[in-house]
Each structure stands twice: as C-alpha cells, then as structure tokens.
C-alpha positions in Angstrom: -37.9 -0.1 -25.5 -37.5 -3.6 -26.9 -39.5 -6.4 -25.2 -37.5 -8.3 -22.5 -36.2 -11.8 -23.5 -38.5 -14.6 -22.5 -38.1 -15.6 -18.9 -36.5 -12.3 -17.7 -37.8 -11.1 -14.4 -39.7 -7.9 -15.5 -42.0 -6.7 -12.7 -43.0 -7.2 -9.1 -46.1 -6.2 -7.1 -47.8 -7.0 -3.8 -51.3 -6.6 -2.4 -51.7 -4.9 1.0 -54.8 -4.6 3.1 -53.4 -1.3 4.5 -52.1 0.4 1.4 -51.2 3.7 3.1 -49.1 1.9 5.7 -47.3 -0.2 3.0 -46.5 3.0 1.1 -45.0 4.6 4.2 -43.0 1.5 5.0 -41.4 1.1 1.5 -40.9 4.8 1.2 -38.8 4.8 4.3 -37.0 1.5 3.7 -36.3 1.8 -0.1 -36.8 5.5 -0.8 -39.9 5.0 -3.0 -42.4 7.6 -4.1 -45.8 6.6 -5.6 -47.9 7.5 -8.6 -51.6 8.1 -8.2 -53.5 4.8 -8.0 -55.3 3.9 -11.2 -59.1 3.6 -10.5 -59.6 1.7 -13.7 -57.2 -1.0 -12.4 -58.5 -1.2 -8.8 -56.2 1.4 -7.3 -53.1 -0.3 -8.6 -50.3 2.0 -7.5 -46.9 2.2 -9.1 -43.8 2.6 -6.9 -41.3 5.1 -8.3 -37.5 5.6 -7.8 -36.2 8.8 -9.3 -39.5 9.0 -11.2 -39.2 5.6 -12.9 -41.5 2.6 -12.2 -39.8 0.0 -10.1 -42.8 -2.1 -8.8 -46.4 -1.7 -7.5 -48.4 -1.8 -4.4 -52.0 -3.0 -4.7 -55.1 -2.7 -2.5 -57.2 -5.8 -2.2 -60.2 -6.2 -4.6 -63.5 -5.4 -3.0 -64.8 -8.4 -1.1 -61.5 -10.2 -1.5 -60.3 -12.0 1.6 -56.8 -10.7 2.4 -54.3 -13.0 3.9 -50.6 -12.2 4.6 -49.1 -10.0 1.8 -46.5 -11.4 -0.6 -44.5 -10.1 -3.4 -45.2 -11.6 -6.9 -42.4 -11.7 -9.5 -43.4 -11.6 -13.1 -41.5 -13.1 -16.0 -41.5 -11.8 -19.5 -43.3 -13.8 -22.2 -43.9 -13.1 -25.9 -47.2 -15.1 -25.6 -48.8 -15.4 -22.2 -51.3 -18.0 -23.5 -48.5 -20.2 -24.8 -46.6 -19.8 -21.5 -49.7 -20.9 -19.5 -49.9 -24.1 -21.6 -46.2 -24.7 -20.9 -46.9 -24.3 -17.1 -49.6 -27.0 -17.3 -47.5 -29.3 -19.5 -44.6 -29.1 -16.9 -46.9 -30.0 -14.1 -47.7 -26.6 -12.7 -51.0 -24.9 -12.1 -52.5 -21.8 -13.8 -54.1 -19.8 -11.0 -55.3 -16.9 -13.1 -56.0 -17.5 -16.8 -54.3 -15.2 -19.3 -56.1 -11.9 -19.4 -55.5 -8.5 -21.0 -54.8 -5.5 -18.8 -56.1 -2.7 -21.1 -53.4 -1.5 -23.4 -50.7 -2.2 -20.9 -50.2 -5.9 -21.7 -51.5 -9.3 -20.7 -50.9 -11.4 -17.6 -51.3 -14.7 -15.9 -50.6 -16.1 -12.5 -49.3 -19.6 -12.0 -47.5 -21.9 -9.5 -44.9 -24.6 -9.8 -45.6 -28.2 -8.5 -44.3 -27.2 -5.1 -46.6 -24.2 -4.8 -44.3 -21.3 -5.7 -46.5 -18.5 -7.1 -45.3 -16.3 -10.0 -46.6 -14.1 -12.7 -46.3 -14.0 -16.4 -46.3 -10.7 -18.3 -46.7 -10.1 -22.1 -45.8 -6.5 -22.6 -48.0 -4.0 -24.3 -47.5 -0.3 -23.4 -46.0 -1.4 -20.1 -42.7 -3.2 -20.5 -42.0 -3.7 -16.8 -39.2 -2.2 -14.6 -38.1 1.1 -15.9 -35.1 1.0 -13.5 -33.4 -1.8 -11.7 -30.0 -2.9 -10.3 -29.5 0.3 -8.5 -30.3 1.4 -4.9 -34.0 1.2 -4.1 -34.8 -1.1 -7.0 -35.1 -4.8 -7.9 -31.8 -6.6 -8.0 -32.2 -10.3 -7.8 -34.7 -13.1 -6.9 -34.6 -16.8 -6.1 -37.1 -19.6 -5.9 -37.1 -20.5 -2.2 -38.4 -24.0 -2.0 -38.3 -27.4 -0.2 -38.0 -29.2 -3.6 -35.2 -27.6 -5.7 -35.1 -30.7 -8.0 -38.7 -30.0 -9.0 -38.1 -26.3 -9.4 -34.9 -27.0 -11.5 -37.0 -29.2 -13.7 -40.1 -27.1 -14.0 -38.9 -23.6 -14.7 -36.6 -24.6 -17.6 -39.6 -26.3 -19.2 -41.6 -23.1 -19.0 -38.8 -20.6 -19.9 -35.5 -21.1 -21.9 -33.3 -21.3 -18.8 -29.9 -23.0 -18.5 -29.5 -24.4 -15.0 -26.2 -24.5 -13.2 -25.7 -25.9 -9.7 -23.5 -24.1 -7.2 -20.6 -26.3 -6.1 -20.9 -25.6 -2.4 -21.7 -28.4 0.0 -23.1 -26.0 2.5 -26.0 -24.7 0.4 -28.5 -26.1 -2.1 -28.4 -23.4 -4.7 -28.7 -23.2 -8.5 -28.6 -20.4 -11.0 -30.8 -20.0 -14.0 -29.4 -18.1 -17.0 -30.7 -16.8 -20.3 -27.7 -17.0 -22.6 -24.8 -15.5 -20.6 -27.0 -13.5 -18.3 -27.8 -15.0 -14.9 -31.5 -14.0 -14.1 -32.8 -16.2 -11.3 -31.7 -18.5 -8.5 -33.3 -21.5 -6.7 -32.5 -22.2 -3.1 -33.4 -25.1 -0.9 -35.2 -24.3 2.4 -33.3 -25.7 5.3 -35.0 -27.8 8.0 -34.9 -24.7 10.3 -37.6 -23.0 8.1 -40.9 -23.5 9.9 -43.2 -26.0 8.1 -46.0 -23.4 7.9 -43.8 -21.1 5.7 -44.9 -21.8 2.1 -42.3 -21.8 -0.8 -42.1 -18.5 -2.6 -39.9 -16.3 -4.8 -37.7 -14.2 -2.6 -37.3 -10.8 -4.2 -34.1 -8.8 -3.4 -34.2 -5.1 -3.3 -30.9 -3.2 -3.5 -30.0 -0.9 -0.6 -26.9 1.4 0.1 -26.5 0.0 3.6 -27.9 -3.4 4.6 -27.6 -2.8 8.3 -29.3 0.5 8.1 -32.1 -0.9 6.0 -32.6 -3.7 8.5 -32.7 -1.3 11.4 -35.4 0.7 9.6 -37.4 -2.4 8.9 -37.5 -3.3 12.6 -38.1 0.3 13.6 -41.2 0.3 11.4 -42.6 -3.0 12.7 -41.1 -5.5 10.3 -39.1 -8.6 11.3 -35.7 -9.9 10.5 -35.6 -13.6 9.4 -31.9 -14.0 8.6 -28.9 -11.8 8.6 -27.4 -9.3 8.0 -24.7 -11.5 6.5 -21.8 -10.7 4.1 -21.4 -13.0 1.1 -19.5 -13.0 -2.2 -22.7 -11.4 -3.7 -23.1 -8.6 -1.1 -24.2 -8.0 2.4 -27.9 -9.1 2.7 -30.7 -9.9 5.0 -34.1 -11.6 4.7 -37.0 -9.7 6.3 -40.7 -9.6 6.6 -42.7 -6.3 6.3 -45.4 -5.4 8.9 -48.1 -6.9 6.7 -46.4 -10.3 6.2 -44.6 -9.9 2.9 -41.2 -11.5 2.9 -38.3 -10.0 0.9 -34.6 -9.4 1.1 -32.4 -6.4 1.1 -28.8 -6.5 -0.4 -25.9 -4.2 -0.7 -23.9 -5.6 -3.6 -21.0 -3.1 -3.0 -20.3 -4.9 0.3 -19.5 -8.2 -1.3 -16.6 -10.2 0.2 -15.0 -13.5 -0.8 -14.7 -15.6 -4.0 -17.9 -16.5 -5.8 -18.6 -20.3 -5.8 -18.1 -22.3 -8.9 -21.1 -23.3 -11.0 -21.6 -26.5 -12.9 -24.2 -27.5 -15.4 -27.0 -29.7 -13.9 
C-alpha cells in the first residue's frame, strides 16, 4: 500500500482507564472486534471491522495519571521530524517528540496554538486505517475550536491544505483539502459550549442508523451532546462515551438538503 498523502487523516486511538469497558462499549456501538493487545507496545489494542484495522484502544501507561479519555487523530507525514519543526514554526507545541514505534513507523504528538491535540504518523509497516468510509469506521473529522482563524492559519502551515470557508452565516465552518479531496473541517465552538470544554478534533464514525447508535450510546452510559440532526452531509449526533471521550456518529446515507457553497479563504 502506498503511503498516504501528507496531511491525510490516517489513524485514531484513545486511552481508557477501563479498557475492557471501552471494548464492550465500542463493540456494541460500532460493531468492532479487537486484536490481542501488544505487550511490547503497552497493551496497545487494535480495533477491527471485518478483520481490518480501524483504530485502537489503549490502556494507560503504568503510573500514568488518567484523566478523561479523548480520541487522538493522526495525520500522515513523510518525515515526522520535519513536521514537528513545522508545528513549532507555526506557533504550535510538540507534546511528544518524534519517536520510532518499532518497525511500525514513527510518531509525534502536538497541539495547535489554541490547544487542539493531534498526532503525526510516519508510516513504516503500519500505514494506518485499513478500512474507512464504511459503517463502523472513521468517516470524517473537524477541528472543534474557539479560534477558527488560528486553526485555519496553523494547520495549512503544517500540512499542504487548501482552506475554503463555508458560505453559511449560521455556522463558522471551513474545509481543508488536499488537491481535490476534502480531508478535514474546522468548526467554531458556539457560546453555548461550556468554558471547561477544551478544543479538540471531533472524530466522526459512520453508522447505519444514527438514532439507533445514539440510543445504544445512552443505554451503555454515554451522553448525547447534540443531535441527532439531519444535514446535507448525513444524519449525525455528537456524544461522549462513558469514560469521557467525545466523538460523533453519522449516517451519510440519510443526508438531506443542498450542501453549502465553499469559497477560498
């Protein structure tokens, strides 16, 4: 498999204090099964859909203080060290310096000037998602932030994104593209979002029935933050799992309405 173009979302993982509970939750909500945790990588456990890797659940490192869980989205890079330098030059922070992960590849963790955490992945044997854009897998993500201007300046300095703003006075939304492919969004937090909620990258997982998925989330102890709502991109909802990790579920087949026009920023 060829390496993903630079800046492509290529992997997602999250750390959970109660890994068995997290496995049960995502198995029931997204239909995931799980590979055996890799002892040499601290029990890192790949999530599978139809036998293909679609993400990972991670136990905390020994002695590590575990706060609320969160999904981390990784972006493909041909040179993780060079990308880390771009992060610094653009005003971001490198949280975890570039490091090899055995023969699988090399990674770094960083954050933008507003505090949005993301990962960088230079592929080795592990290219990233083996399956996406189908039910039970990654489908989309957006930078959810109180400073979209900073995000729309920062991320294109780190990755070769073209930024287009959505011409809709009701929402502060932009789309990042690599060539003709739309790969990421940025969305402004509204004043209704509690101040204690930090900015983050909101990962969307595809489901066959948004309302059924939301019902399962709440049945299993998760919370609904917004929705379900039907949009030109699908019927979606934002939720939080029982251990505090926010994410969204979306049924693209249920899309209704005309998609808003985009204009170059």
